[in-house]
N, C-alpha and C positions, 0 to 999 in steps of 0.2 A: 757285450755289456754296453756298447755305445747306444743300443736301442733303449736302455734304461735311463738315459740322460734326458733332461728337458730339452725341447726343441732349441731354445736359445743357446744351451750349452753344446748341443751338436753343431750348431752354426759356428760357434767360437772355435770348437775343436777342428772343424773343417778348415777354417782359415789358418789356424795355428799349424796344422799338419802340412798344409800347402807351403807355408813359409819355411817351415823346418826342412822340407824336402829340397829347398833351394840353397841351403847352407852347404858350403864346401869345406873339405878337410883343410885344416890349418888357418881357418878364418879367425879374426878377432871380432867378437860380436858384442853389441850393446843389447842388453836384455831389459825390456820394458817392465812396467808395473801395472797390476790390475788382473782381473779374472781371465781375460783372453791371453795376456802375457804368461800367466801361470800355466795355461795349456801348452804354450810354446815351450816353456822350460821342460815340461814333461816329455814333449815330443823330441826335443833335442837330446835329453838324457837317454831316451830309448834308442836313438840313432847312435849315440856314443857307445852304449852297451853292445848293440848288435853289430855295428860296423867298425868300431874302434876309431871314430873320428877324433882328431886332436883339435880341440877348440879352446880359445881363450875368451872368457866371458866377463863383461863389465856390467854389473847390475845397476839399475837406476833407483834402487831403494833397498833398505835393510830387509824388507820382506822378501823381495826377489832374491837377494843374496842368500838368505837363509834357505830358501827352497832349492836354489841351484846347488848349493853346497850339499844339502841333504841328499840330492839325487845324483851326486857324484860329478858335477860339472866343475871345471877349473875356473875359479873366480879370482880376479885381480882388480886393482883399482884402475881408474882411467889414467892416472899418472904413470902407473907401471906399464899399462898396455900401449900408451901413446895413441896414435891415430887408429881408428877402427875401420874395418871393411864394410860393416853393415850393422845397423841398429834395427831391431824389430820390436814394435811396441803397438799398443792399442790406441784408441781414440774415443773421446766422448761424443764428438760430432766431427763430420767432415763434409765439405761442400764440393761442388763440381770442379773447383780449381785445386782441390786437395789441400785447402787451408783447414787446419784442425783446431778444435778446442780440446785441450788436455788438462789434467790436473784433478779429475774427480777422485782419484786415489790419493791425492796429496803429495805427489812426487814430481810436480811439473818442473821444478828447477833442475834437478838432476837429469830428468828426462830430456830437457832442452839442451843442456850442456853435452850429454852423451850423443844425442842425435846430430848435433852440429859438429861433433868431432868424428864423424863417420863419412865414408865415401857415399853411402846411400842410406836412406831411411825407408823402411817398408812398414806400413801400418796394417795390422790384422784386426778385423772387425766383423760385425754382422750387419745385415741390411738396415736394421733399425737406426744405425748411427749416421746414415746418409741423409743430408738435408739440402734443400735448395738454398736457404739462407741461414747462416749460423746465428745462434743466440737463444734458442729454446733451452739448451742446457746451461745452467748457471756457470758463468765464466770465472774461473779461479784467478786470483791475484795473490801472490805471496808477498807478505809485508813483515818487516821486523816488529817484534813485540813493542819496542819503545815507541810511544806515540801513535799506536795503531788507530786509535779513534780519530786523531787528527788526519791521518792518512785517509781514513774512510770518508771523512767530511770533504777533503780535497777531491777525492775520486768522484763522489756523488755530484759535487759542483761541476767538475770537469765533464761528466757524462751529460749534463744538461745542454751542453753546447755541441755534442757530437750526434752522429746519425745512428742513434739507438732508440729502442722503444721504451725501456725502463731505466731507472737511475738508482735503484736501491742496492746497497752493498751490505751484506750481513757477515758477521764473524762466524766461521765454521767452528762447530763445537764437537767435542768428544765426550758425550754424556753431559756432565755439569761443568766441564772445564773446556777452555779453548783447545781446539785441535793444534798439535805441534808437529811441524814437519821434521824430517831427519836433520835439517840444519838448525832446528830450534826456532823456527819462525811460525807465524800465524798465516791463515788463509782467509781472504775476503772473497765471498762468492757474489758475483754481480748478476742480478736478475734483469737482464737486458731485453729479453724477448726477441729482439732482432738486432743484428749487427750489420749496418749498411756499408761500412767501410772498415774492414778488419785491420788493414795496414795503418790507417790513421789512428784507430783506437789503440793499437799496440804501441805505437810511438808515443802517443800522449800519456798513456798509463805509466810507461817507464820513466817519465819525467817527474812523476809525483814523488816528493821526498818520503822515504820509508818503503817504497815499492822495490822489491828485489827482482821480480820477474812476473810476467803474466802468462796465461795459458793459451794464448794464440800462437800457433806454429805456422809461420808463413814462409813459403819458399824453402821448406825443410823436407817435406814428404815427397819421395820420388815415385812411390807405388803404393797402392792399397789393394789388399786381398779381402774380398767380401765373401764370408762364408754363409752357407744356407744349411738348414737342418738335414736335407737329403744328401749331403756330401758334395753338392755343387758349389764351386767357387768361381767368382769373377775376379780376374786380375787386371787392374787398371794401371797402366804405366804412364806416368806423366812425361818421362823423358822421350819415349818413342811415340807417345800419343796413341797407343794401341790398347785394346781391351780383348781379353781372351777368356774363354770359359773352360774349366777343367772339372774333373770329378775325383773326389778322394775316396779311396777304399780303405775300410777300417778292419777288415777281417784279421789282419796280422798285427793289430795294435793293442791287444789286450794287456800287454805289459805296462802300458801307460797307467792302468787302473790299479796296479799293485801299490802305488804310493797314495792313493786317494782314500 
């Protein structure tokens, strides 16, 4: 049934399966949000059913929590779990230094909190998300609803003095209404084109009144797993400075598809 998937989904499944295979019995895991993270949840659920793994999972969104519970994973809050062993999540972009843009799914705040409350963060993705310079993907910034237009004007003014290509910030919509995060906030998507200095940008954005958090993940990601449609994966480890190639076999993975 893997052969029936679109190439991009086969790539995402390859990365998710590789990451899931690295999970050990008894781990406390952070579960990311998004399409690639959803594949991870299915792969973990398969291992729990087949191998009897005991895992404690902290989801980064209501969507991920619902899927994990549906598939039989043990879900708790971060406060209940305490410190985590590993967080596995996707990314919208990543650069050679493993700096990430996240938040395309609208869960950047919980994703950043969970990732930084973990010993390690592993990103699962496909090759299309790798860039030389961040910024082609609109960079999300979570803001409180009160005075969001003032926050947007301050952000656009700020961007004019920073090393970015564009300065437009737009309110993310859900149909005819503003998109609302799990925390009840709004998201501004910044059309930057290029981010010359991610660290400077992140620090500056978080000084703007009304900004809760931004989608730049700096010094958080420890490894990235890049999946390909043919089952090939590249594992890039920032801690060891190594890169390894593996190949995922799916012949025994049909159980994943029973929930799709």
